[in-house]
C-alpha positions in Angstrom: -0.3 0.1 0.2 1.1 3.3 -0.4 0.5 7.2 0.4 0.5 6.2 4.3 2.3 4.4 7.3 0.2 2.1 7.4 0.2 -0.3 11.1 0.5 -4.3 10.6 -3.5 -4.6 11.3 -3.7 -2.5 8.3 -1.4 -4.1 6.2 -3.5 -7.2 7.5 -6.4 -5.7 6.5 -4.9 -5.2 3.1 -4.3 -8.6 2.5 -7.3 -9.8 3.9 -9.0 -7.6 1.1 -6.8 -9.2 -1.5 -7.7 -12.4 -0.5 -11.7 -12.1 -0.6 -11.2 -10.1 -4.1 -9.2 -14.1 -5.3 -12.2 -15.7 -3.6 -14.5 -13.7 -5.7 -15.9 -12.5 -2.6 -15.9 -8.7 -3.7 -18.5 -7.2 -1.5 -16.6 -8.1 1.5 -13.0 -6.5 -0.5 -15.1 -3.4 -1.0 -15.7 -3.0 2.8 -12.0 -3.1 3.7 -10.5 -1.3 0.7 -13.5 1.9 1.4 -12.0 2.1 5.1 -8.4 2.0 3.5 -9.1 4.2 1.1 -10.9 6.5 3.6 -7.1 6.7 5.7 -5.4 7.6 1.6 -4.4 4.6 0.5 -4.1 5.3 -3.0 -4.1 1.3 -3.7 -7.1 0.7 -2.1 -8.8 3.8 -4.0 -7.5 2.3 -7.4 -9.4 -1.5 -6.7 -12.4 0.3 -5.4 -12.4 2.0 -8.5 -12.0 -1.0 -10.4 -15.0 -2.6 -8.3 -16.9 0.1 -9.6 -16.0 0.1 -13.3 -16.5 -3.9 -13.4 -19.9 -3.7 -11.2 -18.0 -6.0 -8.9 -18.9 -6.0 -5.6 -20.5 -2.9 -5.5 -23.4 -1.8 -8.6 -21.6 -0.6 -11.8 -20.9 3.3 -11.7 -18.5 4.9 -14.2 -19.1 8.4 -11.8 -17.8 6.5 -9.1 -15.0 4.7 -10.5 -14.0 7.9 -12.1 -13.7 9.8 -8.4 -11.7 6.8 -6.7 -9.4 6.3 -9.4 -8.8 10.4 -10.0 -7.8 10.3 -5.6 -5.4 6.9 -6.6 -4.2 9.2 -9.8 -3.3 11.8 -7.8 -1.2 10.2 -5.6 0.6 9.0 -8.7 -1.0 5.3 -9.1 0.2 4.2 -12.2 -2.1 1.9 -12.5 -5.3 4.3 -11.6 -4.0 6.4 -14.2 -4.4 4.0 -16.9 -7.4 3.2 -15.0 -9.1 7.0 -15.5 -7.5 6.8 -19.1 -9.9 4.0 -19.9 -12.5 5.8 -18.5 -12.5 8.6 -20.7 -12.4 6.4 -23.7 -15.6 5.0 -22.9 -16.5 8.6 -22.6 -15.2 9.3 -25.9 -12.8 12.2 -24.1 -9.9 11.3 -26.1 -7.9 14.4 -25.3 -8.3 13.4 -21.3 -8.1 9.4 -22.3 -4.4 10.4 -24.0 -3.4 12.7 -21.2 -3.6 9.7 -18.6 -2.5 7.4 -20.9 0.2 10.0 -21.1 1.1 10.3 -17.7 1.0 6.3 -17.3 3.4 6.0 -19.6 5.4 8.0 -17.9 5.6 6.0 -15.6 6.5 3.1 -17.6 3.0 1.1 -17.2 3.0 -1.4 -20.7 -1.1 -1.3 -20.7 -1.0 2.6 -21.3 1.8 2.3 -24.0 -0.4 0.0 -26.1 -3.4 2.0 -25.7 -2.2 5.4 -26.5 -0.6 3.5 -29.4 -3.9 2.4 -30.4 -5.5 6.2 -30.5 -2.3 7.7 -32.0 -2.8 4.8 -34.9 -6.2 5.6 -35.3 -5.5 9.8 -35.6 -4.1 10.6 -38.4 -0.7 9.7 -40.3 1.1 12.3 -38.7 1.0 10.5 -35.3 1.3 7.1 -36.7 5.1 7.1 -36.0 4.2 7.7 -32.6 2.0 4.9 -32.4 4.3 2.7 -33.8 7.4 3.7 -31.7 4.8 3.0 -28.6 4.0 -0.3 -29.6 7.5 -1.3 -30.6 8.3 -0.1 -26.9 5.7 -2.1 -25.0 6.2 -5.5 -27.8 9.8 -5.4 -26.8 9.1 -5.6 -23.3 7.0 -8.5 -23.7 3.2 -6.8 -23.7 1.5 -9.5 -25.7 -1.8 -6.8 -27.0 1.5 -4.6 -27.9 3.5 -7.1 -29.8 0.6 -8.6 -31.8 -0.3 -5.4 -33.2 3.1 -4.1 -33.8 3.8 -7.7 -35.4 0.6 -7.4 -37.5 1.8 -3.3 -38.6 4.7 -4.7 -40.1 2.8 -7.8 -41.7 0.9 -5.0 -43.5 4.3 -3.8 -44.8 3.9 -0.5 -42.8 7.8 -0.4 -42.6 8.8 -1.5 -46.2 8.9 -5.3 -47.2 11.9 -6.7 -45.5 9.9 -6.1 -42.2 7.0 -8.5 -43.5 9.0 -10.8 -42.7 9.8 -9.9 -39.4 6.8 -9.1 -38.6 5.6 -12.7 -39.8 8.7 -13.6 -37.6 7.4 -11.9 -34.4 3.4 -13.1 -34.8 4.4 -16.6 -34.4 6.3 -15.8 -31.6 3.2 -13.7 -29.5 1.1 -17.1 -31.0 3.4 -19.2 -28.9 3.5 -16.9 -26.0 -0.2 -16.6 -25.9 -0.6 -20.7 -25.9 2.4 -21.2 -23.0 0.5 -18.0 -20.9 -2.6 -19.5 -21.2 -1.7 -22.9 -20.4 0.8 -22.2 -17.8 -1.3 -19.1 -16.4 -4.9 -18.7 -17.6 -5.8 -16.2 -15.3 -2.7 -14.3 -16.1 -3.2 -10.2 -16.5 -1.0 -10.5 -18.9 -3.5 -11.9 -21.3 -6.1 -9.6 -20.3 -4.6 -5.7 -20.7 
């Protein structure tokens, strides 16, 4: 947990809430997270944001998700910055989405590289290279969705004929990675973000 010094009891509460989430007992986790969030835990604030965004343990509520992500993001929580980017994409506020994804990219959060790249690639030819470069960085770090999209752009010939062959090899590598990861860790967050 961050932004506050926690007692061993509070740390135990946080771990208990995480265990409740693991067991899909989201309503119990929410009660603990809300208490910790009100004491300044940016991690708990982020979890509350995700719970409101997904409707787990509480009724789905985009405004509440935005409120809690904002509190956490203001405490420099990189995953909350990413969450805000996703919310603004849902609201079709592309400029705000870009702002929060860019903040998260500054903190090297790879899923934000992917989301920001997708925005840049959809905007104009002027931003194509920005988007392509973000995908390349995230792909090299092992971010699966970025790797797949990067390989597909190469296959389509976006960076020359020779790179089409490289793109095919990268795509095959990504497919193998997905298969191995899905076999070993079917619930891996790497498959979801």
